Every structure is written in structure tokens, then in C-alpha cells.
N, C-alpha and C positions, 0 to 999 in steps of 0.2 A: 355414905348414901349412894344409892344407885337408881338408874332408870328402871322402872318396873314393867314397862310394856313397849311394844312397837319395835321398829327396826334397830333401835339402840338398847334394847332390853339387856339388863345386867351391867351396862357400862357404869363405871364409877363417876360420881360428880363431887366436886369440892364443896365443903361447907365449913365456915369458921367455927371452932369450938369455943363458945362463949355463952355465959349465962344470959347475955343480953339478946341472944337469938333464939328463935323458936321454929325449928324446921318442921315442915309438915310430915307426919309419919307415913310410912308405906301403906298402912291400913287406911288412912284418910285419903291418900291419893288413889288407892285402888277403888274406894267407894266413889270418889269424885268421878273417875273416868268410867266406872261401871254405869253410872247414871247418865253421863253425857254420851256414852256409846261412841258412834262415829261422827258426832257433831263437829269435832275439831278438824276433820279431814278437809283439806283444801281451803281452810278458812284463815282470815286475818284475826290474830289473837292478841289481846291486851292483858298483860300481867302486871297488876298494880301492887305496890308494896312487895316487890318480887323477891327480896332477900337474895338467896343463892340462885334464884331463877329455876328452882327444881320443877315447878308446875309448868312453866313455859317450856322448859327443856323436854318435859314429858310430852307436851303437846306436839312439839316438833318431831319427836320420835314416833308419834302416832299419826303423823301425816298432815299436821297444820302447814299452811302455805308459808306463813311467817309469824313472828312474835315480836311485839314491842314490849320491852321490859322497862318499868318505871320504879325507881327507888332513889331516895335522897342520900343514902349512906354511902360514904366512900368505899367501905369494905364490900358492900353489896355490888357496886359497879365492878370492882376488881375481881370479885369471885365469879360474877356472871361472865365477864370477858374471858376469864380463864376457862370456865366450863365450855363456853361456845367454841373457843379455839381448840380445846382438847377433843371436842366431839365433831369438829369440822362443820359447825352450824352457823358461823359468823355471817355468811352471805344471806341467811334467811332470818336475820334478826336486826333489831335496833334497840339501843339502850338510851334511855333518857334519865339523866341524873337531875333530880329536883323534887320539889314538893308535888305530891300526887294531884292535889286539887288544881294547882296552877298548871300542871302538865296536861290535865284534861282540857283546860282552856286552850293551851297551845295546840293540841291535836285537833280541836274543833276549828281553829283558825286555818290549819293546814288542810282541812277537809277530809281527815282520815275517818274510816268507817271500820267497825269491828263487829264480828259475829259472836264471839265468845270473850267474856271479860272475867278475869280472876281477881278477887279482892281479898287480901289476907293481911290486914293491918295489925299493929300491936293491939293486944286485947285490952278492953275496958278503958279506952281512952276517948271514946265518943267518935272515933273515926269511921265506923261502919255506916251509921246513918248519914254523916256528912258526905261520905263518898257516894253512897247510893243516891242521895238527893242531887248531888252534882251530876252523876251519870244520867239520872232520870230525864233531864231535859238538855243534855249536853249536845245532842246532834251527832254524836260519834257512834251511835248504835244502829245497826241495820234492823229492819223489821224482823221480829221474832229472835232478836239477839238474846243470848243466854248469859246470865251473870251468876257466878258461883262465889259465895262469900264464906270465908273461914272466920269464925268468931267464937267468943266465949259463950258458955251457956247462960251467962248473966246478961248478955246483950241481946235483947229482943229486936226482931226486925218487923217493921210494920207490914201488914198483909198486902198493902198496895200503895203505890205512889201515883203520880199523874200518868205515867206511861209504863211503869214496871209493875209486875205482879209476882208475889211470892207463891211458889208452887209446892214447896216442901222444905222441911228442915230435918236433918238427920243428926242426932247426937252421937258423938264418938268420944267416950271418956268425958273429960272436962270441956271439950271443944264441940262445936257444931259446924255442920256444913249446911248452908241454905242456898236454894236454887230459885232464881227469879228469871222472868223473861219479859221482853218488851213487846207490848201490843203493836199490831199493825194499825197505826192511827187512822189511815184513810178509810179503812173498811170496818174498824171496830172489832177485828178478829181477836179472839182470846185463846187460840189453840196453842198448847205447849207440847213440844216434842219430847218432853221428859216427864210427862205426867205418869201417875201410877205409883205403886208402892215398891220400896226396896225389899 
């Protein structure tokens, strides 16, 4: 696997070879960042169910201020640490080892705020809706924060939550990428900076 864009383009990253893991393909990452454009530049990023950390690493390569990686697997933490060290990105990162839903509560208590959140849980285990419901009123999202969800085509995402709105879903093979944004609650704004067609 490699970084596909930004200052670290073409640099190799580690990923364990196992049938239990599902790395995001280069095509999917390219689609993801084509839609987001420059929205990650200078932003605090949260990478949930981060696995090898490839999406968060891609964000750092493309100008993100910092990335918080969250995963409960020992192998994921080890691989992320290795990749960050190899790419000299450790100072711009944080790794939380633990359950994602409980980690969101922890980040809320710390008063952390994120402008872009990546959610890529194991497919077809009911984690997509649980995680989005948790994020919806978590208090860790900035106004107009964007959430990108990798999910199975069999997992439908509701068009709206209390503060989140689905803007589009793009199918890529057996997987999908869905893009949501958080409303600016005080003024009822509903503008999305990634509206339009792919």
C-alpha cells in the first residue's frame, strides 16, 4: 500500500496481510479525497476504526493539522505506530486504543473538536448506524463538520439524523462511500461544501 497524494505521495505504508482485514483500495481513497478536495487542510481529523491508519495518513500527507486514530485491535495500534514513525508523522498524531463508541465519550469529556471524521467499521455488523448516532450529538464535531463513511452496499444510511445530513452515497464495487455533514445548529444552516455530483 502507498500514499496516493500530497507531500508523501508514493511512500509505502504497512498493512498486515490477513483475511480479517479490509484495506481501503486506492480507487476508493482517490474518490474520497476527490470529493473532500482541500477540506482536510489545516483541520483536526478523527479516524475511527482506523486499521492501518491509511486514511488518516493520507490526510496528513494532504495537509491536515493532526489526526486522532481510534481502533481497539492490538495489530492496528502497532501498524499505525510503525507507519507514523516511518513517515515522521508521530508529532502530528494521537492513537487511542479502545472501543470506538466509548472513545467518542472520552474525546467529548476532553473537549476535543474535529472538522472531518472518517468512519470505516467492519461491514454488516450494525456499527455504521451506531457510530453515526453517537457522533450525531457527541459534541465533538465543529459546525459544518464532514463525516465520510465506508460501508457495505447492504448497509443503508438514514438521510438525516438530529444534526447530521447525508449528502451523497457513491458505490464502488461491493462497497460504498457516504458523505454527511453537520448542520450549524444556531442558525439552521444546511450548506454542504461537497454538494454536487461525482
